[in-house]
Backbone as CSV, one residue per row, in Angstrom:
resi,resn,N_x,N_y,N_z,CA_x,CA_y,CA_z,C_x,C_y,C_z
1,SER,0.416,-0.915,-0.138,-0.320,-0.156,-0.090,0.646,1.474,-0.018
2,GLY,1.872,0.821,0.482,3.144,2.312,0.461,3.265,3.182,1.738
3,LYS,2.781,2.060,2.690,2.953,3.102,4.047,4.844,3.281,4.476
4,SER,5.262,2.533,4.258,6.663,2.795,4.665,7.271,4.117,3.783
5,THR,6.657,4.331,2.276,7.049,5.409,1.812,6.650,6.351,2.331
6,MET,5.414,6.493,2.669,4.667,7.708,3.463,5.066,8.035,4.568
7,THR,5.775,7.144,5.432,6.258,7.442,6.738,7.613,7.687,6.827
8,GLY,8.190,8.033,5.511,9.761,7.768,4.897,9.275,9.343,4.458
9,GLN,8.612,9.858,3.695,8.282,11.310,3.272,7.581,11.755,4.169
10,LEU,6.997,11.203,5.182,6.797,11.973,5.791,8.026,12.528,7.037
11,LEU,8.312,11.801,7.352,9.708,12.502,8.474,10.731,13.076,7.831
12,PHE,10.965,12.942,6.142,11.642,14.128,5.845,10.903,15.007,5.387
13,LYS,10.071,14.871,5.030,9.233,16.581,4.457,9.174,17.064,6.137
14,SER,9.324,16.262,7.466,8.705,17.102,9.119,10.429,17.648,9.368
15,GLY,11.810,17.196,8.737,13.153,17.856,9.015,13.579,17.032,10.089
16,CYS,12.885,15.343,10.023,13.619,14.618,10.925,14.373,13.449,9.990
17,VAL,14.727,13.744,8.637,15.623,12.798,8.140,16.052,13.874,7.319
18,ALA,17.482,13.766,6.898,18.350,14.823,6.093,18.099,14.671,4.275
19,GLU,18.408,15.280,3.692,18.508,15.149,2.368,19.442,14.376,1.739
20,SER,20.425,14.566,2.664,21.655,13.846,2.147,21.475,12.339,2.997
21,VAL,20.670,11.932,3.717,20.212,10.411,4.008,19.198,9.818,2.931
22,ILE,18.410,10.562,2.231,16.970,10.398,1.351,18.258,10.045,-0.304
23,GLU,19.587,10.833,-0.346,20.091,10.859,-1.527,20.822,9.580,-1.534
24,LYS,21.352,9.325,-0.078,22.125,7.935,0.042,21.648,6.953,-0.234
25,TYR,20.404,6.485,0.541,18.912,5.751,-0.057,18.872,5.363,-1.465
26,GLU,18.495,6.040,-2.146,18.679,6.424,-3.395,19.404,5.694,-4.475
27,ASN,20.486,6.218,-3.752,21.878,5.698,-4.648,21.939,4.367,-4.409
28,GLU,21.428,3.915,-3.098,21.708,2.673,-2.685,20.722,1.288,-3.215
29,ALA,19.487,2.208,-3.652,18.060,1.404,-3.928,18.108,1.500,-5.508
30,HIS,18.755,2.087,-6.511,19.405,2.190,-7.720,20.148,1.357,-7.984
31,GLU,21.308,0.788,-7.493,21.994,-0.039,-7.631,21.310,-1.256,-7.596
32,MET,20.669,-1.849,-6.363,19.437,-2.991,-6.459,18.573,-2.712,-7.871
33,GLY,18.734,-1.875,-8.502,17.215,-1.982,-9.184,16.235,-1.466,-9.004
34,ARG,16.144,-0.468,-7.766,15.020,-0.597,-6.903,14.822,1.084,-6.426
35,SER,15.086,2.008,-7.311,14.988,3.690,-6.840,13.586,3.386,-6.156
36,SER,12.466,3.445,-6.303,11.492,3.962,-5.830,11.158,3.408,-4.248
37,VAL,12.562,2.918,-3.848,12.216,2.752,-2.225,13.125,3.538,-1.684
38,LYS,13.513,4.809,-2.424,13.883,5.389,-1.208,13.474,6.016,0.026
39,TYR,12.718,6.314,0.147,11.432,6.786,1.305,11.261,5.763,2.191
40,ALA,10.946,4.593,1.749,10.686,3.292,2.148,11.742,3.138,3.506
41,TRP,12.981,3.089,2.770,14.245,2.558,3.339,14.123,3.117,4.409
42,VAL,13.658,4.433,4.791,14.295,5.596,6.443,13.719,4.558,7.260
43,VAL,12.413,3.952,7.668,11.870,2.818,8.118,12.460,1.376,8.082
44,ASP,12.471,1.228,6.917,12.633,-0.633,6.293,14.055,-0.564,6.460
45,SER,15.138,-0.800,7.855,16.307,-0.792,7.606,16.982,-2.037,7.925
46,LEU,16.233,-3.174,7.992,16.929,-4.062,8.050,17.064,-5.187,6.528
47,LYS,18.133,-5.906,6.435,18.438,-6.309,5.433,17.396,-6.901,4.659
48,ALA,16.684,-7.770,5.054,15.619,-8.890,4.870,14.226,-7.963,4.098
49,GLU,14.220,-6.966,4.819,13.465,-5.872,4.341,13.311,-5.494,3.228
50,ARG,14.873,-4.801,3.067,14.811,-4.176,1.656,14.970,-5.171,0.946
51,GLU,15.312,-6.420,0.781,15.316,-6.990,-0.177,13.821,-7.738,-0.532
52,ARG,13.476,-7.966,0.068,11.938,-8.574,0.297,11.175,-7.788,-0.411
53,GLY,11.450,-6.361,-0.185,10.223,-5.194,-0.256,8.991,-4.699,0.664
54,VAL,8.991,-5.580,2.234,8.002,-5.548,3.157,8.540,-5.553,4.323
55,SER,7.886,-4.738,5.036,8.573,-4.457,6.651,7.866,-5.684,7.015
56,ILE,9.070,-6.004,8.061,8.736,-7.133,8.780,9.173,-6.829,10.256
57,ASP,9.401,-6.123,11.006,9.094,-5.400,11.927,9.088,-4.016,12.082
58,ILE,8.310,-3.463,13.489,8.070,-2.102,13.743,9.061,-1.163,13.397
59,SER,8.927,-0.393,13.457,9.686,1.048,13.249,9.135,2.197,13.834
60,VAL,10.056,2.534,14.882,9.357,3.724,15.902,10.307,4.871,15.752
61,TRP,9.533,5.772,15.543,9.898,7.460,14.619,9.129,8.500,15.803
62,SER,10.036,9.601,15.876,9.350,10.749,16.668,9.330,11.905,15.281
63,PHE,8.243,12.482,15.556,7.948,13.763,14.527,7.133,15.240,15.086
64,GLU,7.247,16.134,14.993,6.215,17.258,15.138,5.045,17.765,14.231
65,SER,3.996,18.067,14.811,3.509,19.161,14.064,3.059,20.255,14.441
66,PRO,2.759,20.818,13.850,2.316,22.572,14.659,1.737,22.485,16.383
67,ASN,0.855,21.087,16.157,0.657,21.087,17.766,0.763,19.866,18.834
68,TYR,1.339,19.388,17.745,1.705,18.032,18.999,2.932,17.756,18.557
69,ALA,3.622,16.439,19.370,4.371,15.833,19.816,3.589,14.312,18.830
70,PHE,4.330,13.806,17.750,4.139,12.204,17.476,4.973,11.423,17.370
71,THR,4.620,10.082,18.095,5.506,8.772,17.519,5.123,8.073,17.087
72,ILE,5.543,7.674,15.515,4.844,6.834,14.221,5.040,5.588,14.273
73,ILE,4.558,4.592,14.557,4.823,3.374,14.688,4.490,2.571,12.901
74,ASP,5.713,2.062,12.541,5.106,1.635,10.903,5.102,0.339,11.277
75,ALA,4.298,-0.289,11.270,4.081,-2.006,11.465,3.714,-2.413,10.402
76,PRO,4.103,-3.897,10.401,4.487,-4.949,9.119,2.644,-4.826,8.493
77,GLY,2.580,-4.920,7.207,1.340,-5.306,6.773,1.195,-6.499,6.234
78,HIS,2.209,-7.538,5.890,2.187,-8.540,5.290,1.632,-9.499,6.285
79,ASN,1.087,-10.554,6.140,0.273,-11.551,6.488,1.524,-12.347,7.469
80,ASP,2.735,-12.585,6.323,3.574,-13.625,7.557,3.875,-12.691,8.522
81,PHE,4.125,-11.397,8.634,4.367,-10.455,10.002,3.723,-10.374,10.981
82,ILE,2.242,-10.688,10.704,0.730,-10.211,11.362,1.231,-10.232,13.458
83,LYS,2.002,-10.708,13.772,2.338,-10.829,15.312,3.287,-9.410,15.220
84,ASN,4.181,-9.347,14.480,4.916,-8.054,14.434,3.394,-6.678,14.388
85,MET,2.741,-6.747,13.220,1.772,-6.160,13.271,1.069,-5.694,14.694
86,ILE,0.390,-6.591,15.201,-0.304,-6.630,16.154,0.641,-5.861,17.198
87,THR,1.713,-6.210,17.133,2.683,-5.517,18.437,2.635,-4.122,18.304
88,GLY,2.863,-3.238,17.226,2.312,-2.217,16.952,0.958,-1.432,17.177
89,ILE,-0.091,-2.262,16.700,-1.537,-1.503,16.708,-1.574,-1.534,18.536
90,SER,-0.824,-2.635,19.384,-1.236,-2.581,20.616,-0.687,-1.531,21.533
91,GLN,0.424,-0.588,20.835,1.161,0.241,21.671,0.676,1.673,21.097
92,ALA,-0.307,1.500,20.057,-1.087,3.080,19.483,-2.092,3.521,20.054
93,ASP,-2.032,4.908,19.837,-3.510,5.896,20.131,-4.461,5.700,18.678
94,VAL,-3.997,5.710,17.824,-4.809,6.357,16.343,-4.046,4.938,15.534
95,ALA,-5.217,4.913,14.895,-5.026,4.219,13.358,-4.949,4.596,11.614
96,ILE,-3.515,4.748,11.219,-3.530,5.181,10.188,-3.608,4.406,9.078
97,LEU,-4.597,4.000,8.409,-4.996,3.314,7.508,-4.478,3.303,5.974
98,VAL,-4.101,2.858,5.501,-2.870,3.596,4.119,-3.592,2.492,2.978
99,ILE,-4.320,3.145,2.099,-4.714,2.151,1.024,-4.292,2.252,-0.316
100,ASP,-3.977,1.242,-0.988,-3.530,1.122,-2.047,-4.636,1.449,-3.416
101,ALA,-4.793,2.988,-4.122,-5.637,3.035,-4.624,-5.651,2.359,-6.111
102,SER,-4.564,1.664,-6.323,-4.401,1.556,-8.002,-5.539,0.215,-8.490
103,GLN,-5.673,0.038,-9.972,-6.555,-1.057,-10.169,-6.239,-1.992,-9.905
104,GLY,-6.800,-2.929,-8.988,-6.363,-4.539,-9.040,-6.101,-4.637,-7.436
105,ASN,-5.054,-3.648,-6.925,-4.548,-3.712,-5.438,-5.964,-3.226,-4.572
106,PHE,-6.262,-2.362,-4.811,-7.393,-1.947,-3.813,-8.559,-2.807,-3.845
107,GLU,-8.821,-3.362,-5.015,-9.749,-4.832,-4.966,-9.372,-5.748,-4.071
108,ALA,-8.196,-5.912,-4.705,-7.425,-7.393,-3.740,-7.554,-6.696,-1.761
109,GLY,-7.061,-5.616,-1.553,-6.788,-5.607,-0.246,-8.488,-5.530,0.155
110,MET,-9.644,-5.354,-0.678,-10.412,-5.077,0.065,-11.863,-6.771,-0.207
111,SER,-11.046,-7.609,-0.964,-11.598,-8.888,-1.214,-11.816,-9.811,0.506
112,LYS,-12.397,-10.641,0.190,-12.975,-11.651,1.554,-11.408,-11.648,1.887
113,ASP,-10.296,-12.167,2.024,-9.094,-12.305,2.506,-8.274,-11.160,2.699
114,GLY,-8.908,-9.831,2.414,-7.642,-9.057,2.132,-7.309,-8.456,3.504
115,GLN,-6.613,-7.698,3.066,-5.077,-7.486,4.027,-5.881,-6.064,4.262
116,THR,-6.487,-4.827,3.683,-7.260,-4.027,3.886,-8.199,-4.307,5.116
117,ARG,-8.904,-4.897,4.527,-9.856,-5.598,5.477,-9.337,-5.972,7.254
118,GLU,-8.496,-6.902,6.845,-8.430,-7.379,8.539,-7.756,-6.519,9.200
119,HIS,-6.796,-5.398,8.161,-5.589,-4.465,8.885,-6.828,-3.130,10.072
120,ALA,-8.472,-2.818,9.306,-9.216,-2.504,9.963,-9.719,-3.030,11.183
121,LEU,-10.010,-4.063,10.989,-10.407,-5.103,11.469,-9.819,-5.217,13.425
122,LEU,-8.690,-5.257,12.889,-7.585,-5.672,14.311,-7.581,-4.161,14.792
123,ALA,-7.410,-3.558,14.271,-7.363,-1.710,14.687,-8.511,-1.550,15.258
124,TYR,-9.528,-1.895,15.084,-10.452,-1.394,15.820,-10.841,-2.840,17.222
125,THR,-10.076,-4.259,16.998,-10.232,-4.738,17.906,-9.473,-4.326,19.172
126,LEU,-8.133,-4.307,18.525,-6.995,-3.719,19.858,-7.306,-2.132,20.344
127,GLY,-8.798,-1.521,20.488,-8.958,-0.541,20.661,-8.624,0.840,20.083
128,LEU,-8.798,0.713,18.900,-8.407,2.563,18.054,-9.325,3.092,17.768
129,LYS,-9.715,3.573,18.439,-11.160,4.185,17.980,-11.201,5.138,17.044
130,GLN,-10.153,6.125,17.446,-9.573,7.609,16.111,-8.748,6.167,14.990
131,MET,-9.212,7.486,13.752,-8.721,6.726,12.098,-8.615,7.600,11.411
132,ILE,-7.483,7.581,10.838,-7.356,8.721,9.852,-7.271,7.303,8.376
133,VAL,-7.878,7.578,7.397,-7.470,7.296,5.809,-6.698,7.641,4.694
134,LEU,-5.527,7.322,4.290,-4.810,8.081,3.734,-4.880,6.601,2.322
135,ILE,-5.677,7.469,1.261,-5.790,7.006,-0.163,-4.378,6.974,-1.083
136,ASN,-3.835,6.094,-0.828,-2.360,6.647,-1.377,-2.554,5.680,-3.086
137,LYS,-1.231,6.188,-3.823,-0.735,6.257,-5.211,-2.273,6.924,-6.116
138,MET,-2.478,7.803,-5.493,-3.306,8.558,-6.449,-2.183,9.091,-7.732
139,ASP,-1.034,9.134,-7.884,-0.430,9.172,-8.692,-0.081,7.896,-9.901
140,ASP,-0.812,7.256,-9.460,-0.495,5.802,-10.618,-1.044,6.150,-11.591
141,GLU,-1.102,5.681,-12.797,-1.542,5.344,-14.000,-2.645,5.003,-13.918
142,SER,-3.111,3.881,-13.629,-4.255,3.506,-13.554,-5.380,4.334,-12.495
143,VAL,-4.821,5.421,-11.977,-5.714,6.079,-11.283,-5.695,7.646,-12.177
144,GLN,-4.503,7.914,-11.798,-3.934,9.442,-12.624,-5.303,10.730,-11.580
145,TYR,-4.976,10.432,-10.374,-5.801,11.501,-9.517,-7.171,11.930,-9.774
146,SER,-7.996,10.341,-10.094,-9.188,10.500,-10.187,-10.658,10.877,-8.970
147,GLU,-10.952,11.784,-9.179,-11.748,12.180,-8.300,-12.714,10.876,-7.994
148,ALA,-13.685,10.357,-8.841,-14.179,9.342,-8.831,-13.815,7.717,-8.702
149,ARG,-12.205,7.843,-8.917,-12.014,6.920,-8.283,-12.108,6.743,-6.538
150,TYR,-11.399,7.722,-6.320,-11.425,8.457,-4.802,-12.978,8.335,-4.206
151,GLN,-13.787,8.636,-5.109,-15.225,8.316,-4.445,-15.494,7.432,-4.015
152,ALA,-15.007,6.382,-5.225,-15.950,4.829,-5.602,-14.654,4.312,-3.770
153,ILE,-13.689,4.946,-3.974,-12.717,3.967,-2.671,-13.368,4.055,-1.587
154,LYS,-13.718,5.604,-1.237,-14.346,6.221,0.042,-15.406,5.523,0.390
155,THR,-16.132,5.382,-0.815,-17.862,5.082,-0.419,-17.418,3.225,0.582
156,HIS,-16.625,2.689,-0.991,-16.753,0.863,-0.206,-15.982,1.141,0.986
157,VAL,-14.631,2.221,1.362,-14.395,1.471,2.845,-14.826,2.099,3.507
158,SER,-15.901,3.426,3.786,-16.469,3.516,4.720,-17.803,2.707,5.136
159,ASP,-18.587,1.862,4.224,-19.169,0.371,4.184,-18.407,-0.143,5.422
160,TYR,-17.467,-0.465,4.869,-16.641,-1.744,5.663,-16.585,-1.175,6.844
161,LEU,-15.547,-0.250,7.420,-15.549,0.498,8.368,-17.073,0.779,9.469
162,ARG,-18.272,0.847,8.614,-18.973,0.754,9.898,-19.629,-0.157,9.929
163,LYS,-19.561,-1.612,9.145,-19.704,-2.680,9.736,-18.695,-3.054,11.004
164,VAL,-17.618,-2.814,10.663,-16.516,-3.126,11.898,-17.085,-2.260,12.830
165,GLY,-17.425,-0.887,13.185,-17.511,-0.081,14.455,-17.453,0.658,14.550
166,TYR,-16.631,1.835,13.191,-15.931,3.156,13.135,-17.724,3.748,12.833
167,LYS,-16.987,5.183,12.715,-18.251,6.108,12.066,-17.558,7.078,10.671
168,PRO,-17.440,6.410,9.714,-16.961,6.927,8.998,-17.404,8.637,8.443
169,MET,-18.109,9.154,9.312,-18.474,10.678,9.229,-17.322,11.086,10.197
170,LYS,-16.604,10.582,10.709,-15.518,11.177,11.475,-14.433,10.830,11.361
171,ILE,-14.002,10.381,10.136,-12.942,9.439,9.614,-12.436,10.653,8.358
172,PRO,-11.408,11.331,8.536,-10.926,11.959,7.452,-10.328,10.933,6.298
173,PHE,-10.610,10.903,4.947,-9.884,10.499,3.767,-9.164,11.355,2.468
174,ILE,-7.984,10.806,2.859,-7.268,11.567,2.572,-6.766,11.457,1.292
175,PRO,-6.814,11.862,-0.226,-6.317,11.297,-1.231,-4.561,11.614,-1.036
176,ILE,-3.575,10.761,-1.087,-2.478,11.244,-1.118,-1.653,10.474,-2.272
177,SER,-0.400,11.338,-2.405,0.618,10.193,-3.285,2.116,10.157,-2.210
178,ALA,2.232,9.187,-1.653,3.450,8.664,-0.779,4.857,9.373,-1.264
179,TRP,4.660,8.666,-2.631,6.189,8.793,-3.592,6.397,10.119,-3.735
180,VAL,5.259,11.043,-4.676,5.502,12.388,-4.808,5.537,13.293,-3.528
181,GLY,4.704,13.097,-2.211,4.389,13.773,-1.576,3.252,14.676,-1.241
182,ASP,2.184,14.462,-2.307,1.051,15.241,-2.066,0.276,14.956,-1.045
183,ASN,-0.517,16.228,-0.374,-1.188,16.329,0.562,-0.858,15.459,1.746
184,ILE,0.510,15.038,1.850,1.122,14.858,3.375,1.534,16.256,4.218
185,ILE,2.098,17.027,3.804,1.945,17.968,4.640,1.467,19.335,3.878
186,GLU,1.946,19.223,2.668,1.764,20.685,2.040,0.693,20.220,0.960
187,LYS,-0.329,20.702,0.783,-1.417,20.793,0.130,-1.168,20.833,-1.567
188,GLN,-1.787,19.530,-2.347,-1.498,19.539,-3.610,-2.843,20.474,-4.220
189,TYR,-2.218,21.117,-5.164,-3.362,22.293,-5.506,-3.734,22.214,-7.129
190,THR,-2.607,21.272,-7.385,-2.773,21.203,-9.095,-4.041,19.711,-9.676
191,ASP,-3.480,18.901,-9.246,-4.044,17.524,-9.818,-5.470,17.147,-9.212
192,LEU,-4.902,17.767,-7.594,-5.872,17.125,-7.075,-6.613,18.447,-5.856
193,SER,-6.891,19.447,-7.338,-7.567,20.691,-6.552,-9.244,20.371,-6.488
194,TRP,-9.593,19.284,-6.873,-10.570,18.526,-6.432,-11.573,18.337,-5.150
195,TYR,-9.925,18.120,-4.427,-10.372,18.227,-3.033,-10.246,19.074,-1.876
196,GLN,-10.995,19.413,-1.032,-10.902,20.325,0.138,-10.769,20.325,1.613
197,GLY,-10.571,18.933,1.447,-9.979,18.456,3.222,-8.865,19.087,3.497
198,PRO,-8.314,18.111,4.654,-7.079,18.838,5.413,-5.911,17.826,4.609
199,THR,-4.845,17.708,4.965,-3.787,16.986,4.551,-3.793,15.940,5.870
200,PHE,-2.440,15.396,5.301,-2.542,14.271,6.147,-1.958,14.784,8.085
201,ILE,-1.369,15.830,7.954,-0.621,16.724,9.253,-1.620,17.513,9.624
202,GLU,-2.497,17.995,8.519,-3.594,18.754,9.440,-4.173,17.739,9.828
203,ALA,-4.979,16.906,9.570,-5.851,15.687,10.238,-5.031,15.030,11.395
204,LEU,-3.819,14.977,11.484,-3.425,14.766,12.616,-3.565,15.652,13.831
205,ASP,-3.542,17.362,13.801,-3.447,17.896,14.268,-4.815,18.249,15.446
206,THR,-6.003,17.223,14.465,-7.520,17.751,14.702,-7.728,16.327,15.871
207,LEU,-6.640,15.258,15.844,-7.027,14.208,16.546,-6.882,14.831,18.444
208,ILE,-7.636,14.059,19.245,-8.174,14.027,20.045,-7.259,12.953,21.365
209,PRO,-5.694,14.468,22.105,-5.301,12.905,22.819,-6.020,12.169,23.689
210,PRO,-5.685,10.769,23.863,-6.802,9.848,24.820,-6.224,10.095,26.261
211,LYS,-7.265,9.998,27.008,-7.203,9.567,28.488,-6.051,8.411,29.021
212,ARG,-5.088,8.797,29.916,-4.343,7.804,30.209,-4.971,7.203,31.315
213,PRO,-4.805,6.041,31.733,-5.748,5.574,32.634,-4.218,5.339,33.684
214,THR,-3.769,6.527,34.033,-2.530,5.897,35.364,-2.494,5.273,36.558
215,GLU,-4.243,5.535,37.027,-4.460,5.174,38.095,-4.403,3.686,38.112
216,ARG,-4.525,2.865,36.996,-5.027,1.534,36.276,-3.387,1.100,36.625
217,PRO,-3.144,-0.577,36.982,-2.089,-1.540,36.749,-1.518,-1.227,35.326
218,LEU,-0.108,-1.212,35.321,0.431,-1.409,34.149,0.314,-1.988,33.605
219,ARG,0.601,-2.278,31.847,0.431,-3.282,31.235,1.512,-2.666,29.378
220,VAL,2.057,-3.951,30.151,3.476,-3.437,28.586,3.303,-4.519,27.816
221,SER,3.284,-4.311,26.422,2.902,-5.554,25.208,3.988,-5.979,25.374
222,ILE,4.263,-7.312,25.286,5.121,-8.398,24.934,5.151,-8.839,23.617
223,GLN,6.240,-9.100,23.080,6.133,-9.097,21.429,6.779,-10.734,21.530
224,ASP,7.464,-11.574,21.969,8.317,-13.038,22.299,8.521,-13.105,23.365
225,VAL,8.341,-14.536,23.132,8.946,-15.198,24.684,9.933,-15.997,24.582
226,TYR,11.163,-15.771,25.186,12.652,-16.921,24.982,12.497,-17.364,26.334
227,LYS,13.303,-19.127,26.245,13.932,-19.739,27.394,14.663,-20.028,27.464
228,ILE,15.914,-19.384,27.957,17.133,-19.181,28.159,17.704,-20.570,29.076
229,GLY,18.584,-21.150,28.897,19.107,-22.188,29.920,20.216,-21.158,30.579
230,GLY,19.900,-21.498,32.618,20.561,-20.863,32.900,19.972,-19.365,33.253
231,VAL,18.804,-19.115,32.695,18.385,-17.608,32.916,17.141,-17.669,33.388
232,GLY,16.318,-18.462,32.778,14.880,-18.543,32.313,14.265,-18.297,31.311
233,THR,12.821,-18.050,32.022,12.026,-17.109,30.915,11.981,-15.695,30.291
234,VAL,12.403,-15.548,29.420,13.037,-14.092,29.151,11.502,-13.426,28.136
235,PRO,10.791,-12.017,28.795,9.684,-11.701,27.765,10.644,-10.633,26.966
236,VAL,10.164,-10.450,25.504,10.730,-9.422,24.916,9.720,-8.333,24.464
237,ARG,9.922,-7.344,24.834,8.951,-6.424,24.375,9.283,-5.668,22.890
């Protein structure tokens, strides 16, 4: 869906990642014949992630909007690493659902066993009641910044989110291009001139900080448990 590219682009445009670092990743990716992953490599740092082109483990970064300081968790979306994804969701306050708008990929994600449906259900089940939907790859040749495609996706996803338990009227659906950077921080006024809503960073600033139940017992998410000889059972966060 391009969530790692979106996260990398957000961190770059927020000033958290230097342009020289992006240029370095671009050169390294070009040598591997995959120059389109330069932003994704900001968060996909494992060798296996870069070779396979998918996120395997969660990646945690911090950035600031005009109103808030955020910690963003880039969690895997692939079914092979769903355990790591659940670990990421369990630490989050808000769900950012990144949807691939390109022809075929959106339909696959929303099919009976599609990952988009699974991710939305997991987010709600694990208590994330606030959500922002990013309709990504609006620059794809099969989409070409089409308002009709955006509206069709918004309607389809809204229907499903309503069944899950969300209230779509309270969820911003933002058309973006993670690769180009459209509507992530700066509004895109040419190809997306028909869109009158907030950018991603503006939508983040409208979120309501959750109340922390500091009076209750501490809960810590556990990602794995190891049994080590001479040491015992060791939980890993």
